[in-house]
N, CA, C and O atoms as CSV, one atom per row, in Angstrom:
chain,resi,resn,atom,element,x,y,z
A,1,MET,N,N,16.481,-38.402,-13.537
A,1,MET,CA,C,15.226,-38.572,-14.244
A,1,MET,C,C,14.100,-38.055,-13.347
A,1,MET,O,O,14.066,-38.356,-12.154
A,2,PRO,N,N,13.188,-37.281,-13.918
A,2,PRO,CA,C,12.071,-36.764,-13.127
A,2,PRO,C,C,11.240,-37.900,-12.528
A,2,PRO,O,O,11.094,-38.970,-13.118
A,3,GLU,N,N,10.708,-37.633,-11.348
A,3,GLU,CA,C,9.966,-38.658,-10.609
A,3,GLU,C,C,8.752,-39.175,-11.381
A,3,GLU,O,O,8.466,-40.371,-11.343
A,4,HIS,N,N,8.031,-38.288,-12.085
A,4,HIS,CA,C,6.837,-38.740,-12.811
A,4,HIS,C,C,7.207,-39.694,-13.945
A,4,HIS,O,O,6.437,-40.607,-14.247
A,5,ILE,N,N,8.353,-39.508,-14.574
A,5,ILE,CA,C,8.788,-40.425,-15.634
A,5,ILE,C,C,9.195,-41.762,-15.025
A,5,ILE,O,O,8.882,-42.819,-15.570
A,6,GLN,N,N,9.897,-41.712,-13.889
A,6,GLN,CA,C,10.282,-42.951,-13.205
A,6,GLN,C,C,9.045,-43.734,-12.766
A,6,GLN,O,O,9.014,-44.960,-12.874
A,7,ASN,N,N,8.034,-43.035,-12.276
A,7,ASN,CA,C,6.785,-43.695,-11.878
A,7,ASN,C,C,6.100,-44.342,-13.074
A,7,ASN,O,O,5.578,-45.452,-12.966
A,8,GLU,N,N,6.097,-43.653,-14.220
A,8,GLU,CA,C,5.491,-44.209,-15.425
A,8,GLU,C,C,6.238,-45.480,-15.856
A,8,GLU,O,O,5.612,-46.483,-16.198
A,9,LEU,N,N,7.568,-45.433,-15.837
A,9,LEU,CA,C,8.357,-46.610,-16.199
A,9,LEU,C,C,8.078,-47.767,-15.242
A,9,LEU,O,O,7.895,-48.903,-15.679
A,10,ASN,N,N,8.045,-47.486,-13.949
A,10,ASN,CA,C,7.759,-48.539,-12.967
A,10,ASN,C,C,6.400,-49.183,-13.229
A,10,ASN,O,O,6.260,-50.402,-13.133
A,11,ASN,N,N,5.398,-48.365,-13.559
A,11,ASN,CA,C,4.068,-48.908,-13.872
A,11,ASN,C,C,4.109,-49.766,-15.128
A,11,ASN,O,O,3.437,-50.795,-15.199
A,12,LYS,N,N,4.885,-49.355,-16.110
A,12,LYS,CA,C,5.015,-50.148,-17.334
A,12,LYS,C,C,5.712,-51.485,-17.046
A,12,LYS,O,O,5.339,-52.512,-17.611
A,13,PHE,N,N,6.713,-51.470,-16.174
A,13,PHE,CA,C,7.392,-52.722,-15.823
A,13,PHE,C,C,6.436,-53.667,-15.092
A,13,PHE,O,O,6.476,-54.879,-15.304
A,14,MET,N,N,5.576,-53.113,-14.232
A,14,MET,CA,C,4.586,-53.948,-13.547
A,14,MET,C,C,3.587,-54.531,-14.546
A,14,MET,O,O,3.206,-55.696,-14.434
A,15,LEU,N,N,3.164,-53.726,-15.519
A,15,LEU,CA,C,2.256,-54.203,-16.554
A,15,LEU,C,C,2.926,-55.304,-17.382
A,15,LEU,O,O,2.304,-56.323,-17.684
A,16,LEU,N,N,4.182,-55.101,-17.743
A,16,LEU,CA,C,4.933,-56.128,-18.476
A,16,LEU,C,C,4.974,-57.429,-17.687
A,16,LEU,O,O,4.756,-58.508,-18.238
A,17,ASN,N,N,5.253,-57.318,-16.406
A,17,ASN,CA,C,5.321,-58.497,-15.539
A,17,ASN,C,C,3.994,-59.250,-15.543
A,17,ASN,O,O,3.974,-60.478,-15.617
A,18,ALA,N,N,2.895,-58.520,-15.462
A,18,ALA,CA,C,1.568,-59.147,-15.471
A,18,ALA,C,C,1.303,-59.840,-16.808
A,18,ALA,O,O,0.731,-60.930,-16.839
A,19,ILE,N,N,1.713,-59.217,-17.901
A,19,ILE,CA,C,1.529,-59.811,-19.230
A,19,ILE,C,C,2.345,-61.090,-19.353
A,19,ILE,O,O,1.857,-62.094,-19.869
A,20,ILE,N,N,3.586,-61.054,-18.879
A,20,ILE,CA,C,4.482,-62.216,-18.946
A,20,ILE,C,C,3.921,-63.369,-18.113
A,20,ILE,O,O,4.012,-64.530,-18.514
A,21,GLU,N,N,3.340,-63.048,-16.953
A,21,GLU,CA,C,2.775,-64.088,-16.084
A,21,GLU,C,C,1.613,-64.826,-16.753
A,21,GLU,O,O,1.304,-65.957,-16.376
A,22,THR,N,N,0.968,-64.203,-17.737
A,22,THR,CA,C,-0.125,-64.878,-18.443
A,22,THR,C,C,0.386,-65.736,-19.597
A,22,THR,O,O,-0.404,-66.363,-20.302
A,23,GLY,N,N,1.708,-65.765,-19.792
A,23,GLY,CA,C,2.286,-66.637,-20.810
A,23,GLY,C,C,2.758,-65.952,-22.078
A,23,GLY,O,O,3.233,-66.620,-22.997
A,24,TYR,N,N,2.640,-64.643,-22.149
A,24,TYR,CA,C,3.069,-63.916,-23.341
A,24,TYR,C,C,4.502,-63.407,-23.171
A,24,TYR,O,O,4.992,-63.227,-22.056
A,25,ARG,N,N,5.147,-63.184,-24.297
A,25,ARG,CA,C,6.460,-62.529,-24.334
A,25,ARG,C,C,6.288,-61.292,-25.213
A,25,ARG,O,O,6.529,-61.343,-26.419
A,26,PRO,N,N,5.872,-60.185,-24.608
A,26,PRO,CA,C,5.544,-58.994,-25.400
A,26,PRO,C,C,6.779,-58.382,-26.055
A,26,PRO,O,O,7.854,-58.323,-25.459
A,27,GLU,N,N,6.599,-57.930,-27.290
A,27,GLU,CA,C,7.674,-57.215,-27.976
A,27,GLU,C,C,7.601,-55.746,-27.582
A,27,GLU,O,O,6.542,-55.121,-27.650
A,28,ILE,N,N,8.737,-55.210,-27.172
A,28,ILE,CA,C,8.810,-53.805,-26.790
A,28,ILE,C,C,10.071,-53.181,-27.369
A,28,ILE,O,O,10.983,-53.868,-27.830
A,29,LYS,N,N,10.087,-51.861,-27.329
A,29,LYS,CA,C,11.278,-51.093,-27.701
A,29,LYS,C,C,11.701,-50.316,-26.463
A,29,LYS,O,O,10.893,-49.610,-25.859
A,30,VAL,N,N,12.964,-50.447,-26.090
A,30,VAL,CA,C,13.482,-49.679,-24.965
A,30,VAL,C,C,14.591,-48.758,-25.455
A,30,VAL,O,O,15.350,-49.100,-26.362
A,31,THR,N,N,14.669,-47.600,-24.847
A,31,THR,CA,C,15.777,-46.684,-25.052
A,31,THR,C,C,16.508,-46.632,-23.725
A,31,THR,O,O,15.901,-46.416,-22.676
A,32,TYR,N,N,17.829,-46.834,-23.779
A,32,TYR,CA,C,18.600,-46.911,-22.551
A,32,TYR,C,C,19.978,-46.290,-22.736
A,32,TYR,O,O,20.468,-46.156,-23.857
A,33,PHE,N,N,20.594,-45.915,-21.623
A,33,PHE,CA,C,21.897,-45.264,-21.622
A,33,PHE,C,C,23.002,-46.309,-21.557
A,33,PHE,O,O,22.949,-47.247,-20.762
A,34,VAL,N,N,24.002,-46.124,-22.413
A,34,VAL,CA,C,25.176,-47.003,-22.416
A,34,VAL,C,C,26.385,-46.125,-22.107
A,34,VAL,O,O,26.769,-45.286,-22.922
A,35,PRO,N,N,26.990,-46.318,-20.922
A,35,PRO,CA,C,28.154,-45.497,-20.575
A,35,PRO,C,C,29.337,-45.796,-21.494
A,35,PRO,O,O,29.527,-46.933,-21.926
A,36,ASP,N,N,30.124,-44.772,-21.786
A,36,ASP,CA,C,31.342,-44.939,-22.562
A,36,ASP,C,C,32.372,-45.645,-21.681
A,36,ASP,O,O,32.568,-45.258,-20.529
A,37,LYS,N,N,33.024,-46.667,-22.207
A,37,LYS,CA,C,33.958,-47.463,-21.400
A,37,LYS,C,C,35.282,-46.763,-21.145
A,37,LYS,O,O,35.998,-47.111,-20.207
A,38,THR,N,N,35.614,-45.774,-21.978
A,38,THR,CA,C,36.912,-45.118,-21.808
A,38,THR,C,C,36.816,-43.666,-21.374
A,38,THR,O,O,37.739,-43.160,-20.735
A,39,ASN,N,N,35.749,-42.995,-21.694
A,39,ASN,CA,C,35.585,-41.588,-21.349
A,39,ASN,C,C,34.332,-41.386,-20.506
A,39,ASN,O,O,33.489,-42.276,-20.384
A,40,GLU,N,N,34.235,-40.205,-19.935
A,40,GLU,CA,C,33.023,-39.854,-19.205
A,40,GLU,C,C,31.901,-39.653,-20.212
A,40,GLU,O,O,32.141,-39.191,-21.327
A,41,GLY,N,N,30.693,-39.994,-19.829
A,41,GLY,CA,C,29.551,-39.838,-20.722
A,41,GLY,C,C,29.128,-41.161,-21.319
A,41,GLY,O,O,29.382,-42.222,-20.750
A,42,GLY,N,N,28.491,-41.092,-22.452
A,42,GLY,CA,C,27.994,-42.288,-23.115
A,42,GLY,C,C,26.988,-41.916,-24.177
A,42,GLY,O,O,26.964,-40.781,-24.653
A,43,SER,N,N,26.150,-42.881,-24.551
A,43,SER,CA,C,25.153,-42.627,-25.585
A,43,SER,C,C,23.882,-43.404,-25.270
A,43,SER,O,O,23.863,-44.288,-24.414
A,44,TYR,N,N,22.827,-43.049,-25.984
A,44,TYR,CA,C,21.560,-43.746,-25.837
A,44,TYR,C,C,21.392,-44.700,-27.004
A,44,TYR,O,O,21.686,-44.355,-28.149
A,45,GLU,N,N,20.914,-45.909,-26.709
A,45,GLU,CA,C,20.668,-46.911,-27.738
A,45,GLU,C,C,19.244,-47.420,-27.614
A,45,GLU,O,O,18.623,-47.338,-26.554
A,46,ASN,N,N,18.742,-47.947,-28.718
A,46,ASN,CA,C,17.415,-48.567,-28.746
A,46,ASN,C,C,17.586,-50.064,-28.915
A,46,ASN,O,O,18.522,-50.528,-29.567
A,47,TYR,N,N,16.673,-50.810,-28.321
A,47,TYR,CA,C,16.658,-52.252,-28.511
A,47,TYR,C,C,15.204,-52.689,-28.629
A,47,TYR,O,O,14.354,-52.264,-27.847
A,48,ILE,N,N,14.926,-53.539,-29.607
A,48,ILE,CA,C,13.585,-54.082,-29.793
A,48,ILE,C,C,13.675,-55.594,-29.629
A,48,ILE,O,O,14.506,-56.248,-30.260
A,49,GLY,N,N,12.815,-56.140,-28.780
A,49,GLY,CA,C,12.816,-57.579,-28.579
A,49,GLY,C,C,11.649,-58.034,-27.734
A,49,GLY,O,O,10.875,-57.226,-27.219
A,50,ASP,N,N,11.537,-59.355,-27.598
A,50,ASP,CA,C,10.487,-59.959,-26.782
A,50,ASP,C,C,10.992,-60.098,-25.351
A,50,ASP,O,O,12.041,-60.696,-25.109
A,51,VAL,N,N,10.244,-59.545,-24.412
A,51,VAL,CA,C,10.653,-59.597,-23.012
A,51,VAL,C,C,10.360,-60.976,-22.439
A,51,VAL,O,O,9.243,-61.481,-22.550
A,52,LYS,N,N,11.361,-61.572,-21.834
A,52,LYS,CA,C,11.199,-62.869,-21.185
A,52,LYS,C,C,10.875,-62.688,-19.708
A,52,LYS,O,O,10.053,-63.415,-19.150
A,53,ARG,N,N,11.535,-61.702,-19.074
A,53,ARG,CA,C,11.335,-61.534,-17.635
A,53,ARG,C,C,11.725,-60.137,-17.185
A,53,ARG,O,O,12.663,-59.536,-17.710
A,54,VAL,N,N,10.988,-59.630,-16.203
A,54,VAL,CA,C,11.356,-58.419,-15.492
A,54,VAL,C,C,11.887,-58.902,-14.157
A,54,VAL,O,O,11.124,-59.383,-13.320
A,55,ASP,N,N,13.191,-58.777,-13.953
A,55,ASP,CA,C,13.821,-59.272,-12.731
A,55,ASP,C,C,13.912,-58.138,-11.718
A,55,ASP,O,O,14.785,-57.275,-11.818
A,56,SER,N,N,13.006,-58.145,-10.742
A,56,SER,CA,C,12.971,-57.063,-9.757
A,56,SER,C,C,14.097,-57.185,-8.734
A,56,SER,O,O,14.468,-56.190,-8.111
A,57,THR,N,N,14.642,-58.373,-8.551
A,57,THR,CA,C,15.749,-58.558,-7.607
A,57,THR,C,C,17.022,-57.885,-8.131
A,57,THR,O,O,17.672,-57.120,-7.419
A,58,PHE,N,N,17.361,-58.180,-9.372
A,58,PHE,CA,C,18.578,-57.617,-9.961
A,58,PHE,C,C,18.299,-56.368,-10.795
A,58,PHE,O,O,19.205,-55.795,-11.400
A,59,ARG,N,N,17.023,-55.956,-10.815
A,59,ARG,CA,C,16.582,-54.762,-11.543
A,59,ARG,C,C,17.054,-54.777,-12.991
A,59,ARG,O,O,17.706,-53.849,-13.469
A,60,THR,N,N,16.700,-55.867,-13.673
A,60,THR,CA,C,17.052,-56.013,-15.077
A,60,THR,C,C,15.839,-56.431,-15.895
A,60,THR,O,O,14.883,-57.009,-15.379
A,61,LEU,N,N,15.909,-56.124,-17.175
A,61,LEU,CA,C,14.924,-56.559,-18.147
A,61,LEU,C,C,15.630,-57.605,-18.997
A,61,LEU,O,O,16.661,-57.321,-19.606
A,62,ILE,N,N,15.080,-58.813,-19.040
A,62,ILE,CA,C,15.707,-59.916,-19.750
A,62,ILE,C,C,14.870,-60.238,-20.986
A,62,ILE,O,O,13.672,-60.511,-20.898
A,63,PHE,N,N,15.527,-60.197,-22.122
A,63,PHE,CA,C,14.853,-60.456,-23.386
A,63,PHE,C,C,15.051,-61.912,-23.803
A,63,PHE,O,O,15.962,-62.593,-23.331
A,64,TYR,N,N,14.189,-62.367,-24.689
A,64,TYR,CA,C,14.199,-63.736,-25.183
A,64,TYR,C,C,14.989,-63.808,-26.487
A,64,TYR,O,O,14.769,-63.004,-27.393
A,65,ASP,N,N,15.899,-64.761,-26.583
A,65,ASP,CA,C,16.661,-65.004,-27.810
A,65,ASP,C,C,15.945,-66.091,-28.592
A,65,ASP,O,O,16.079,-67.274,-28.279
A,66,LYS,N,N,15.186,-65.699,-29.609
A,66,LYS,CA,C,14.360,-66.635,-30.383
A,66,LYS,C,C,15.202,-67.681,-31.109
A,66,LYS,O,O,14.805,-68.842,-31.201
A,67,GLU,N,N,16.359,-67.276,-31.623
A,67,GLU,CA,C,17.192,-68.192,-32.408
A,67,GLU,C,C,17.713,-69.361,-31.585
A,67,GLU,O,O,17.786,-70.489,-32.070
A,68,ARG,N,N,18.075,-69.082,-30.332
A,68,ARG,CA,C,18.647,-70.138,-29.496
A,68,ARG,C,C,17.686,-70.639,-28.416
A,68,ARG,O,O,18.026,-71.546,-27.657
A,69,ASP,N,N,16.474,-70.044,-28.345
A,69,ASP,CA,C,15.458,-70.438,-27.372
A,69,ASP,C,C,15.972,-70.349,-25.939
A,69,ASP,O,O,15.748,-71.247,-25.129
A,70,ILE,N,N,16.665,-69.250,-25.641
A,70,ILE,CA,C,17.205,-69.006,-24.298
A,70,ILE,C,C,17.051,-67.527,-23.960
A,70,ILE,O,O,16.565,-66.736,-24.768
A,71,SER,N,N,17.475,-67.173,-22.749
A,71,SER,CA,C,17.520,-65.761,-22.381
A,71,SER,C,C,18.572,-65.074,-23.230
A,71,SER,O,O,19.635,-65.630,-23.508
A,72,GLY,N,N,18.254,-63.855,-23.634
A,72,GLY,CA,C,19.168,-63.098,-24.484
A,72,GLY,C,C,19.671,-61.853,-23.782
A,72,GLY,O,O,20.180,-61.914,-22.664
A,73,LYS,N,N,19.524,-60.747,-24.440
A,73,LYS,CA,C,20.028,-59.468,-23.959
A,73,LYS,C,C,19.445,-59.126,-22.592
A,73,LYS,O,O,18.268,-59.363,-22.322
A,74,VAL,N,N,20.298,-58.562,-21.736
A,74,VAL,CA,C,19.894,-58.123,-20.403
A,74,VAL,C,C,20.204,-56.633,-20.298
A,74,VAL,O,O,21.321,-56.199,-20.580
A,75,ILE,N,N,19.197,-55.850,-19.887
A,75,ILE,CA,C,19.367,-54.400,-19.764
A,75,ILE,C,C,19.037,-53.980,-18.337
A,75,ILE,O,O,18.014,-54.375,-17.779
A,76,ASP,N,N,19.910,-53.182,-17.765
A,76,ASP,CA,C,19.730,-52.629,-16.420
A,76,ASP,C,C,18.541,-51.674,-16.433
A,76,ASP,O,O,18.530,-50.701,-17.187
A,77,ILE,N,N,17.547,-51.949,-15.604
A,77,ILE,CA,C,16.340,-51.116,-15.549
A,77,ILE,C,C,16.683,-49.666,-15.218
A,77,ILE,O,O,16.027,-48.747,-15.709
A,78,GLY,N,N,17.697,-49.456,-14.398
A,78,GLY,CA,C,18.097,-48.105,-14.028
A,78,GLY,C,C,18.632,-47.274,-15.178
A,78,GLY,O,O,18.707,-46.050,-15.074
A,79,LYS,N,N,19.005,-47.918,-16.268
A,79,LYS,CA,C,19.538,-47.217,-17.449
A,79,LYS,C,C,18.458,-46.924,-18.491
A,79,LYS,O,O,18.704,-46.196,-19.453
A,80,ILE,N,N,17.264,-47.490,-18.303
A,80,ILE,CA,C,16.183,-47.335,-19.279
A,80,ILE,C,C,15.479,-45.998,-19.073
A,80,ILE,O,O,15.121,-45.629,-17.954
A,81,ILE,N,N,15.290,-45.278,-20.188
A,81,ILE,CA,C,14.596,-43.993,-20.102
A,81,ILE,C,C,13.250,-44.010,-20.818
A,81,ILE,O,O,12.442,-43.098,-20.647
A,82,SER,N,N,13.004,-45.061,-21.632
A,82,SER,CA,C,11.759,-45.123,-22.388
A,82,SER,C,C,11.413,-46.570,-22.704
A,82,SER,O,O,12.289,-47.375,-23.020
A,83,VAL,N,N,10.109,-46.896,-22.615
A,83,VAL,CA,C,9.602,-48.220,-22.980
A,83,VAL,C,C,8.380,-48.001,-23.853
A,83,VAL,O,O,7.455,-47.281,-23.475
A,84,GLU,N,N,8.381,-48.633,-25.038
A,84,GLU,CA,C,7.258,-48.492,-25.962
A,84,GLU,C,C,6.838,-49.856,-26.476
A,84,GLU,O,O,7.636,-50.793,-26.519
A,85,GLY,N,N,5.581,-49.954,-26.863
A,85,GLY,CA,C,5.068,-51.192,-27.426
A,85,GLY,C,C,3.564,-51.129,-27.533
A,85,GLY,O,O,2.919,-50.247,-26.967
A,86,GLU,N,N,3.007,-52.091,-28.279
A,86,GLU,CA,C,1.562,-52.071,-28.508
A,86,GLU,C,C,0.769,-52.206,-27.214
A,86,GLU,O,O,-0.359,-51.719,-27.139
A,87,TYR,N,N,1.322,-52.846,-26.207
A,87,TYR,CA,C,0.614,-53.015,-24.940
A,87,TYR,C,C,0.447,-51.697,-24.197
A,87,TYR,O,O,-0.379,-51.591,-23.290
A,88,PHE,N,N,1.230,-50.692,-24.580
A,88,PHE,CA,C,1.182,-49.405,-23.897
A,88,PHE,C,C,0.432,-48.343,-24.685
A,88,PHE,O,O,0.329,-47.204,-24.230
A,89,GLU,N,N,-0.092,-48.687,-25.854
A,89,GLU,CA,C,-0.761,-47.691,-26.694
A,89,GLU,C,C,-1.975,-47.081,-26.010
A,89,GLU,O,O,-2.232,-45.886,-26.160
A,90,ASP,N,N,-2.722,-47.881,-25.266
A,90,ASP,CA,C,-3.898,-47.363,-24.568
A,90,ASP,C,C,-3.573,-46.926,-23.147
A,90,ASP,O,O,-4.436,-46.418,-22.431
A,91,TYR,N,N,-2.325,-47.126,-22.746
A,91,TYR,CA,C,-1.904,-46.797,-21.387
A,91,TYR,C,C,-1.524,-45.329,-21.305
A,91,TYR,O,O,-0.715,-44.850,-22.099
A,92,ARG,N,N,-2.084,-44.635,-20.380
A,92,ARG,CA,C,-1.739,-43.242,-20.130
A,92,ARG,C,C,-1.478,-43.102,-18.635
A,92,ARG,O,O,-2.358,-43.362,-17.814
A,93,TYR,N,N,-0.270,-42.693,-18.294
A,93,TYR,CA,C,0.083,-42.520,-16.898
A,93,TYR,C,C,-0.460,-41.203,-16.384
A,93,TYR,O,O,-0.337,-40.165,-17.036
A,94,THR,N,N,-1.057,-41.257,-15.220
A,94,THR,CA,C,-1.483,-40.036,-14.553
A,94,THR,C,C,-0.924,-40.050,-13.148
A,94,THR,O,O,-1.118,-41.005,-12.396
A,95,ASP,N,N,-0.243,-39.005,-12.809
A,95,ASP,CA,C,0.389,-38.885,-11.492
A,95,ASP,C,C,-0.654,-38.333,-10.525
A,95,ASP,O,O,-0.908,-37.129,-10.494
A,96,VAL,N,N,-1.253,-39.223,-9.739
A,96,VAL,CA,C,-2.314,-38.822,-8.817
A,96,VAL,C,C,-1.812,-38.798,-7.403
A,96,VAL,O,O,-2.568,-38.482,-6.485
């Protein structure tokens, strides 16, 4: 992944973390790579959900499971290629 895209994603994860610290669980859409379990390669999938936590130690994005009121889906940050949501509509990354 190009460095400028990785920098943009890192900035978005920091912004998400700041939003979560204020008590919100922002809804976002992520596109991420899922390796094929039997063959080389894989595919890209989308997931939409409310982020519960950005775990910088394990480099994961943890979503909230509304139905069971617990942590839900966990996605490896290293596999994410895109993050979208209303919180990023006014956000424009500039590589300075």
